[in-house]
N, C-alpha and C positions, 0 to 999 in steps of 0.2 A: 339705157334704165335709169329709172328716176332714185332715188333716197326709200320712194316707201316702195318700189315694190323689192330691191335690194333688200332691206331691212325684212317685207314679206318674203322672203327666196331663203335668207338666213333664218329664218327666226321662229316665224308662224307654220304651223299645219292645218288646212282647210275641211273643210265638212265634206266627203262624199269625193274627193279627190285624187286622183292620178298622181303621187309625189311626184316620180321621175318624169313625168310630164309637163307638170306645173311648176316642179325646179326649173329643167330647158326651155319651159318657155316663157313664163314669166304670167304673175296675176294683175288683170284688169284694174286698175285704182278707180273706181270711183267719187268724186269729192264734192259732190252737188246734187240736190236731188231742187227740182220745182212743180210743183201739180203734179202732172202724171208722166212724167221728163226725169232722166238722174246724165248726169256730166259725168265724162272720166277727166281723164288728166291732158289728156289734150287739147280739151274742152268740146269732143263730139257731143251733142244731142242724141237721147235715145229714148224712142218711147220705153216706156216697161211695161208691156201687154201682161210682167203677172205679178202685177204688183208686190212687187218685193220678194217674200215667197207667201206670193196667195192674203197676205197678210196687209197693205199700206190702200184698205180700203179708202182713204179720204185722202189719199195721193198725200205732195212732200212739202207741203205750205200749211197746214191745218192747226192757223194759230192759237187758238183755243186750246188744244192739247198742251202745247208748246209752253203756256204762259196756267194752266191749271197743275202742270209741271212744276215750273217757277214757287208758285204759291205754294204749293205741301215740301219743294226743298227748303222753303225758307222759314214754315209750321213745325213739321215732326218729321224729317229725313227718312228715317225709320225705324220702325220699331215690329217686336213679331207681334204674334197669334197664339206663343205658347204662354201656358202659368196662370191659363182663365183669366188673360186678355186680352185686347180689342184695342182697337183707336178706328172714330169715322168714317173715315176713307173704306176699310172692308166693310162696317157694319151698313154703310151703306150704295155697296156698289149690288152687296150681297141681297138686298133688299129689291133693288133695282134687278138685278138678273132673276129673279123671285115673279117679278111684274112682267116682264119680259118673254120667259121664256116658257115651253107649254105645260099645260095645265098637271097640278100635284107634283114638278119638279120649283119647291118651295126650300132648299137648302143645299148650302157650296160649302165646296173643299176645294180653298185656292191652291195652286199651285203657279212653276213658272216659266211654262211651258205645257207643249201640247204632249209629248213624252211624259212630263210626269205627270199628268192627267189620267192617262193610262198608265203607265204605274200605280196611280191609285186607286185603277177604278178596279185593277187586278186586285190588289191587298182589299178593297172594298167588299165584292162578291164573295169574295172567298170566306171575310170574316163574316157577315150578313148569312151565311151557311150555317157556321160554326153556329155562331148565337142561337138559331134553330136547333142545334142540336143535330146537322146535318153536316159533318166536317169533311164526311165524306167527295161533298158534291164541289168539285175543286177545277173540273176542266170547260174554260172556255175556248169556246170552239169560234173560230174566225176563217176570211177567205184569203183567196190563192194574192197573191198581186198586191193585197190590201198594203197600205202603210198607216201604223199607227205612233210611226217615232223610231227613235233610234239608242234606244237604252235599251236596257240585256229581255226589262219585259217588251217596253212599246215594239224592238222589232222581232221578238217574239211573236206579240199580237198579229203583227204585221203577214204578209205571207210572202214576201222578197225574197227569194230564192241566195239571187245574190249575197243579201245579207247574212241568210240563214250560213252562209259558208263561211261565216267567220263571226268565230267566240263560243263553238257547241252552242248552237241556237236550230231550236227553242229550246228553251226549258219547259220542261218535263209542264202534265196538264192541260196543253196546248194545241191544237188538230187546227188542221185547213179543209173546208171546201173551197169545192171550184167557182168562181166568180162570170156574176153574169154580163161576160163580154160579147154581146150578140158578131160585133165586126169581127173579132179575131177568134172568136170560137162556136162562133153556132149560126154561121151561113149557108144557107138550104133550110133552115129551120124556123117555123114562122117565128116573126119576135117576139109576141108576149106567149105561144104558147114554150119560146127559148126563157121565158126569162120564168115563168111557171115551174118550169123543170127544174131548174139551176134551185130556183128558192127549195122545192121540195127534197132536194138534197141536203137540208140543216136535218129537217122530218127522219130523214134517212139516218145522218152521222147518229142523231140523236139516240134514236134506238138499237144503233148498235154499240153504243158508247152506253149505254143505261142509263135513263132519264134520271135514275137516282144520285149519279154523277157528273151529270151535266152545269155547272152555274152560269152561265151565261154565255150569249152569241153577241160578238162585237161587228159593225161593220159603219162605216161609212156612209153616208147616203147618194153620195156622187163618190166616185175613187178618184182623188185629186193625183198624189204622186203616180199612182199606177194609170194616167192617159185620160184622165174625166171619162171614165166607165161612167158611164149613164143606165140605172138598168131600166130596161124595158118597166110600162105601167102596174102589170101583172104583178113583176117579181115583191114591193114590199109592202104591198095587203096581204098573201102568199106566209112572208115571214115573222109580221105580225099576228098574224091568228097560228098559226106554230109556234110562237111562243105562248104566247096565251094561252093554248093548248095545254102546253105541258109542262105551264110553270114556271120555264128559262126566263129570264133579267134579262132583257135586251138593253145591250152598251149602244149607245150612236153616237160617234164620233165625227162632232161635227167644227174638229180646228179650219179649216180648211172650207167649211160651206155653211155656216153662220155667221150671224149681223151680213144679214140684206144680199147674201150673197148668189141665191135661189130666186129673190125676187120677194126673199116672205124672209122676218126675222133671224129663222133657223128653217133648214129643209125638212125636219120633223114635222113642222106646218105643211111645208109643199107636197108632202110624202105623206100627209095623215099618219105619223110613224107614233107611237105611242112609246118613250123611252123612259125605262129606269134608272138609267143615266145616262147625262149628257157631259163630251165632254166639249171644253170651250176652251180658242187659245186664239194666234193669232189678230182675228180682227178684230179679236174685246179690244184693245188697243190704238188698234187701225197699223200695230207692227213698232210704234214708239217707243213700247217698252215691254221687258217681255214680264205675263201674265199668261196664266191656266189658270181656267174655274171647271169644278168635274158640278155639273147638277144632279144632285140626289133626290129621289123621289120620298112622297112621303111615309111610299109604304117601305121601302128601306132606311128610312131617318125612325122611325116607329122603335124600328125596330133594334137598331142602335142606341137607340138613347133609352129603351127602357133594361139595356143591357149593363149590367151592373161594375165594367171592368173597362180599361183603357184601350182604346184606341192606339197603337202604339205605331204610328203613321205620322208624315208630316215632314216642312223645310223651311231652313232658318229663311225664305223669301215667299213663304204662305204668305198671299195678303199683303203684299208690302205695297206700306202707304201711295209714296211717289205713284206707283203702278195702279193702284187702283182708284185713284185721282184723276188719272189720264183715262181710264177707261168709263169714268162718269162722265167725262168731259165728250167723248167719241161716241157715248148710245143720245149724249144730249146734243149732241151737233145733228145725227142723225134726224133724230126728232125732231128739232130746230128745222131742218131742211128735208123732213119728210123724203130722205134717200130710197128707204125700203118702198115706199110706191112710186118718186120715179123710176126703179128701177124695174119694179116688177111692170109700169106701163106706159113708157118710156122709154129707155135709153137701151133694155132687156131685147125689147122686140124690134129697133131699130140693128143690136147687134147683128141678132138671132138674122135680120133680111139679110143681112150685109153679108157673115158669115158664112149662113151655108153657100151664097155665088157659089165661094171658091170651090164645090162640090164640077165645078166645071172645068176645074184646071186637068191636065191631063196625066196630073202627076198624083192628084187628090182620087184616095176610093174612097172615102165618104165625108165626111162632115158633120156634127155634129154638136150640139150646142143647148145647154140647160141652164135658162137665168144668164150670169156671167162669167160662167165655165163652158167653155170650149175646146175640139180638138180637130183636127184633117189628120187622114191617114195618108201615109205616100203608099206607094202603089207603083209599081212598075208595067203593070197592066190595068187598067180598070176594066178591061170584057172580064178576065176572070179573076182580078183580086187579089193575081199573084204579087209577093213583095221582093222587093229589091235582097239580092245575097248580105248577107249581114259585114261580108266585105269592104259594100260600099260603103257603110256607114252612112245612108241617106239620110239621115235626119240630124245627125249631129252635122254632116255639111249644110244642113238648111238653116239648120241655130247660129252655125258660124257667120254664113252669109247675113240673115237676119240681122246679129251686132253689127256686121260693118257695114247694114242700111241702113244703122239706126233704130233698128228695133227690136226687143228681147221675147222673141218665143220662145219657148223653151221645151225641148226636144225628149220623147220618152220611149226609146227606140227608135222609132221612125215617125212613128202618133208625136203630131206638134202639138203646140197649146197653148191655152191662153188664159188668162183668169186677172183682165186689166182694173186698176183701182173704179172702185164703183161713179166715181164722178166724173168721168172721161166725157164729155161733151160730142153731141152726133159728130160737128165734125175734127174730132178726135179719130174718133172713130171710125170716119172715111181716109185721116193718114194712116191709120193703122191697114185698113184694109188693103189699100193702093198699098202699101209699103210691103205688103204678105203677099200682094199677087207677084210683086219683083221679086223679091226672093224668091216665091216658089218658080218661076222663071229661068230664075241665075242658075238656080236647085238643080234643075230640070237639061235646061240647056249643059251644064257639069255633066250627068249622069249619062246622059244622051250618049255624051261625047266620050265619055270613059266606056260606057259599053260598045262602042262601033270601035275600040281600038283592037 
């Protein structure tokens, strides 16, 4: 065991980890990143098909981002936005975000992460309704299996049962409706009918709770950590109609989907969604520094600006100048290299063609993809789509086999997911797919062997 592994074992608690298991096995030490690859302490080269955690859109070698950070460190390494103070990187980034985000999102509240964004939107929507003399409008509706971060508010807004089982979650005033997961929950129902039915559950919940009590609905355009749940085309138009009809605020969590991943700057544009609040993080700096941003619509901003009272919310690192400088460099690089257009017209269609062919594998029940987000469902029986018994841990087995073969592909239960850097080349896509086939073959062989014992 290396010194880094020893120090990690003795002192470092990891996110979302079984500490007993981690202490027994030790952590993998990553020492270098280059392009779309990372390298571990043993010198193994690993294709990072998850872009870190959905965030390293420009890969690990984007020198303009590093240079922007160095320049800002030499000028103003830190200052805050409290006490009627600002600085150029935050002001310039706010203006740029207002320019590239969907119409009517012209105001920004900076945070340090996506989780902090979702804490912020919860505070914001409740304050907004209170300013309008409707303080009873407290309830935010979310979805089962959604992920909105792991703070108390973020985990409550999310709909993951294992998270709710720890810490007394969800906190009051947050309720959930079923997700638009056709493969897992809609087999036998027409996909577009299923999408409409799932969307209409929002209307039913609003009426059940009373429109006078409901503040907002929050959702990811595509559920990321839930397993790349791509909604049917019928889903978002109906959600938008319902929110508009009842005057409910619509919060769109673009922490994963934003900054080009769906072939538009934001997935709200992909699905023609009109958010009142939009949460951004991850790709905003290509993951190089922590930064989050809540885009606030003119509708909400006008009320908050006219209300002569302090909004008692904020963070030490809101609008950190170095993080803002890196975000500006990220957007500039994307614009200069026409990266969003390249994703939409070139690399995403190529990845889709190759990825969807994985559906032919005997272990795969479905392959799906939208832009640069994709999933395959591991099944024991392709004809019936029967899953493996949970004791088989098929997804975990596949994930471990992937790493041993030099590929990072994430497991969500028995759903394998990818979200590679947007700069991936066609040759690297070919390598990714070849490795995926190899890992599926090895996983299938091991699962079949176990079944026959």
